[in-house]
Residue, then its C-alpha position, 0 to 999 in steps of 0.5 A: x529508510x523510513x523508521x517504521x516504529x514512528x509509524x505508529x506514534x507520529x501518523x497515529x495508526x490505527x490498529x484493527x485488533x484483528x490483524x496480526x503480523x504476518x509470517x515468512x511463510x504468508x509473505x512468500x505463498x502471497x509472492x508466488x500468487x501474484x501474477x507473475x510471481x514476483x518478490x514485493x520489495x524489501x521495505x513493503x515486506x518489512x511493513x507487513x511482516x510487522x503491521x499487516x495493513x493499517x488505517x490512519x487518522x487523516x494522513x496526507x501526501x501535499x505535494x503530488x502532480x494532482x494535488x493532495x492526496x489523502x492515504x485512510x487504509x493499508x491492505x493486509x494479507x488476513x483474509x478475513x479483514x475488510x482490506x484484503x489485498x487479494x481481494x482489492x487486488x482481484x476488483x482491480x485485475x480489469x484495469x490495471x496491469x498485472x504489474x501493479x499491487x494495491x498497497x492503499x485506498x484513499x477516502x474516495x476509493x482510488x488506490x496507491x499502487x505499489x509496481x512490481x515489473x523490473x523497470x519500476x520495482x518499488x515504485x508507488x503510484x496513485x491510480x485514480x478510480x474515476x479517470x483510470x490514470x496513475x500519477x506517480x507518488x514515490x521512489x519506494x514504499x518507505x519514500x511514501x511512508x516519508x511523504x505521509x503528514x497528518x492532516x492538521 
């Protein structure tokens, strides 16, 4: 399991001063709003509870079927945040099925999504907005974080 405390140290997380940790009640309300209602994977819930989004200095996942991908920003549950997860989810609703939740974005506007369907719950995929194709990235959110490196 990934040590999320090392996230800020190892990956140079830039914290938006407006972001605050998410309360359990806010997380439960958000889970009920997901169509169909669903529970977030425990590791992703812990990340939202503690960090509620954030951005990185040139973080990259080098080994993927489509080559290196950059993780620029994680979505938050703060409605006033530019990277509000519900806004991103609504924007994607006509393009991807309901079982996918956007959790992060790359600099070019493609998305990292977490699969909430029962058969793949917690799997993280990359959704390229140009060709509208999914690429497998990690079996879990923790593995996704673990694959991130600071681009040198």
